[in-house]
C-alpha positions in Angstrom: 74.7 157.9 139.6 74.7 154.5 142.2 75.8 152.3 139.0 76.1 149.4 141.1 72.5 149.8 143.0 71.2 150.1 139.3 73.3 147.2 138.1 71.6 145.4 140.8 67.7 146.6 140.3 68.3 145.8 136.8 69.2 142.4 137.2 66.1 141.7 139.4 63.6 143.2 137.4 64.9 141.6 134.4 65.8 138.2 135.9 61.9 136.5 134.8 62.4 138.1 131.3 65.6 137.8 130.2 65.6 133.9 131.1 62.5 132.9 129.1 60.1 130.7 130.9 60.5 126.8 131.2 57.7 124.3 130.0 58.4 121.0 131.2 62.2 121.9 131.2 62.6 123.5 128.0 63.2 127.0 127.9 61.4 129.4 125.7 63.8 131.9 123.6 63.6 135.3 124.9 61.6 137.8 122.6 64.2 139.4 119.9 64.6 142.9 120.2 65.0 145.4 117.1 67.0 148.4 116.7 66.3 150.4 114.2 68.5 153.6 113.6 65.6 155.7 112.2 68.1 159.3 111.8 71.5 159.5 112.3 72.6 163.2 111.6 73.6 165.8 114.2 72.4 169.2 114.4 69.2 171.1 114.0 69.1 171.8 110.4 67.9 169.4 107.8 70.5 167.6 106.2 70.3 166.3 102.5 71.5 162.7 103.4 70.7 161.8 106.8 67.7 162.5 108.9 67.4 163.9 112.2 68.0 162.2 115.2 65.5 159.1 116.2 66.2 156.0 117.5 63.6 153.0 117.7 63.9 149.8 119.7 61.0 147.0 119.2 59.7 144.4 121.2 57.2 142.1 120.2 54.4 144.3 118.9 56.0 147.2 121.7 57.9 150.7 119.4 60.1 152.7 121.6 61.1 155.7 120.5 64.4 157.4 122.0 64.4 161.3 120.0 62.2 162.8 118.0 64.2 164.8 115.6 61.9 166.6 112.8 60.3 163.8 110.7 60.7 161.0 112.8 57.0 159.7 111.7 58.0 159.8 108.0 61.3 157.6 109.3 59.1 155.0 111.3 57.1 154.5 108.5 59.9 154.2 106.2 61.1 151.5 108.9 57.9 149.7 108.0 57.0 150.4 111.6 53.3 150.6 112.5 52.3 154.1 114.2 49.7 152.3 116.4 52.5 150.2 118.0 54.0 153.3 119.4 54.3 152.7 123.3 56.8 155.1 124.6 58.7 158.1 123.9 62.3 158.7 125.3 63.5 162.3 124.8 67.4 162.5 126.1 67.2 166.5 126.5 65.5 169.8 124.9 67.6 170.8 121.8 65.3 170.9 118.1 67.0 168.2 116.8 66.3 165.8 119.7 62.5 167.2 120.7 61.1 169.1 117.4 58.7 165.8 115.8 58.0 165.4 119.7 54.4 166.6 119.8 54.1 165.5 116.1 55.1 161.9 116.4 52.1 162.2 118.7 49.7 164.1 116.9 50.3 162.2 113.5 50.4 158.6 114.9 47.2 159.0 116.5 45.6 160.7 113.3 46.7 157.4 111.8 45.6 154.9 114.0 46.7 155.4 117.5 44.4 154.4 120.0 46.3 153.3 123.3 48.2 155.7 125.9 51.9 156.1 125.4 54.0 157.4 128.2 57.0 159.4 127.1 60.0 160.3 129.3 62.3 163.4 129.5 64.0 166.1 131.2 61.6 169.1 132.4 59.3 170.9 131.4 58.1 168.1 129.4 54.8 168.0 131.0 54.1 171.7 130.1 55.5 170.9 126.6 52.8 168.2 126.1 50.2 170.5 127.1 51.4 173.6 125.3 51.8 171.5 122.2 48.1 170.1 123.0 46.9 173.4 123.1 48.6 174.9 119.6 46.6 172.0 118.1 43.5 172.4 119.6 41.6 173.0 116.4 43.1 170.1 114.5 42.3 167.8 117.5 38.8 168.3 118.1 38.0 168.5 114.5 39.2 164.9 114.0 37.4 164.0 117.1 34.5 165.4 115.6 34.9 164.1 112.0 36.8 161.1 112.2 35.6 160.0 116.1 38.5 159.3 117.2 39.4 159.1 121.1 40.4 162.0 122.8 44.3 162.3 122.6 45.0 164.6 125.7 44.3 161.0 127.5 46.5 159.0 125.8 49.6 160.9 126.5 51.1 160.4 129.9 54.5 162.4 130.3 56.8 161.6 133.6 59.8 164.2 133.6 63.1 162.8 134.4 65.4 164.9 136.5 68.0 162.1 137.5 69.8 158.8 136.6 68.0 155.9 137.8 65.3 153.1 136.4 62.8 155.1 134.9 60.2 152.4 133.3 59.7 148.7 133.6 56.8 147.5 131.4 57.6 143.1 131.4 59.6 144.2 128.0 62.2 146.2 128.9 63.4 148.0 131.7 64.8 151.4 131.0 67.3 153.6 133.2 68.8 157.0 132.8 71.8 158.7 133.7 72.6 162.4 133.9 75.2 163.5 130.7 77.5 166.3 130.5 76.1 168.8 127.7 76.4 172.6 128.7 74.7 174.3 128.9 71.6 172.1 128.8 70.7 171.8 132.6 69.7 167.7 132.0 70.9 166.0 129.5 70.0 162.1 129.9 71.4 159.0 128.6 69.3 155.8 128.2 69.9 152.1 128.9 67.4 149.4 127.7 67.4 146.2 129.0 65.7 144.2 126.4 64.9 140.3 127.0 67.9 139.2 124.4 70.3 142.1 125.2 70.8 145.5 126.3 71.4 148.8 124.5 72.5 152.4 125.5 71.8 155.6 124.0 74.8 158.5 124.7 72.6 161.0 124.0 74.4 164.5 123.4 77.4 164.6 125.6 81.2 165.2 126.0 83.4 162.4 128.5 80.9 161.3 131.1 81.7 158.9 133.8 77.7 158.4 134.3 77.3 157.1 130.7 80.5 154.7 131.6 78.5 153.6 134.4 75.2 153.3 133.1 76.8 151.1 129.6 78.9 148.9 131.8 78.7 145.4 130.0 76.1 146.7 127.5 75.7 144.9 124.3 75.2 147.5 122.0 76.0 151.6 122.7 74.9 154.2 120.4 76.7 156.7 120.5 77.0 160.7 119.1 80.2 161.6 117.3 81.8 164.8 116.5 84.6 165.0 113.6 87.3 167.0 115.3 89.3 167.6 112.1 86.7 169.1 110.8 85.0 171.3 113.8 87.8 174.6 112.6 86.4 173.9 109.2 82.8 173.8 110.0 82.7 176.7 112.3 84.7 179.1 110.4 82.0 178.7 107.8 79.7 180.6 110.4 79.1 184.0 111.8 78.9 182.6 115.3 82.4 180.4 114.7 84.1 181.5 118.5 80.9 180.1 120.0 80.2 177.1 118.0 83.7 175.8 117.9 83.5 175.6 122.0 80.1 174.5 121.9 80.7 171.7 119.4 84.0 170.8 121.8 82.5 171.3 125.0 79.3 168.9 124.7 80.5 166.5 122.1 82.3 163.7 122.1 85.3 162.9 119.4 86.3 159.4 118.1 88.8 159.5 120.9 86.5 159.8 123.4 83.8 158.1 122.2 86.1 154.8 121.8 87.4 155.6 125.3 84.1 155.5 126.8 83.0 152.0 124.8 86.1 150.7 126.1 85.6 151.8 129.7 82.2 150.3 129.7 83.5 146.7 128.1 80.5 147.2 125.2 80.4 144.5 123.2 79.2 146.7 119.5 79.6 150.4 118.9 77.5 152.4 116.9 78.3 155.4 115.3 75.2 158.2 114.8 73.8 161.7 115.5 77.1 162.7 113.2 78.6 166.0 113.6 79.0 167.1 110.7 76.1 165.8 109.7 75.5 166.9 106.0 77.7 165.9 103.2 80.9 166.8 104.6 83.4 164.8 102.6 83.4 162.3 105.5 83.6 158.8 104.8 82.7 155.7 106.5 86.4 154.7 107.1 86.9 158.3 108.4 84.8 157.8 110.8 85.6 154.4 111.8 89.3 155.6 112.2 88.7 158.0 114.5 87.3 155.5 117.1 89.8 152.5 116.4 92.7 153.5 118.0 91.1 153.4 121.7 87.8 151.1 121.0 88.8 147.3 119.0 85.4 146.1 119.2 82.9 146.0 116.7 82.2 149.3 115.4 79.2 150.3 113.3 78.7 153.4 111.4 75.1 154.7 111.1 73.0 155.1 108.5 69.5 156.0 108.2 67.1 153.1 108.6 69.7 150.8 109.5 68.4 147.8 111.5 70.4 146.0 114.2 
């Protein structure tokens, strides 16, 4: 990924939005963005204390959702977000804890009061997944159109497949740039950077140490990064029948506290938000433990995320 070129593109696209509008010499304040951690657990199985991975950025009345773990629509309601304000959805990669409710989010928003188009972004085969989901739910969709007078759902969903780094969306509120990160055996796993009118926010997705992620996050105000608690790996893996394979996957595909801290320092981010905790259940690992696993390698602000936290 050509990080220098992407940085120039972002500045050109955001030049007017970030500065605000000028009337009679006075600059209007840029729209304030909201970052909401909808779900902070890692892994595919439901957890008693954390919801599945999902995040939201809100700018004005536009809601952008990043990843769609199970229950994301309910988490939006818990966060007092309006489903009808869903503007775009971004999937980092096709593991079930990140895409299980991709279709359900769109269906449930439409069943509530969504009536405007939604753009969706993610690695292939996002378009086929969208078609298959609509086919799976065709009876429910057709019935609600007939019984409740809702508009057809299919024309409202505009999927875009992302296979490489670069700017993927610019809508006048935010510019979104993607980078391909390392998450074997997934062919294409993405990180996303949102340049909002007031700040820049990066989502790592699932990744081990990645130069592309560091380039994407250069100078960002906030980076939301997944984290693996290394001392717990052997204990977690030993409780599973596939311990050897699971241990290799965790270490090859996720970032330890040291790797997270080093990435944030190399990128020069201001605030590091820990999320997608592995292990993500009732593990006995405290907020202080998570913070201490990162702090030797990052001296900026560290936030240990929790569900529905707003930053």
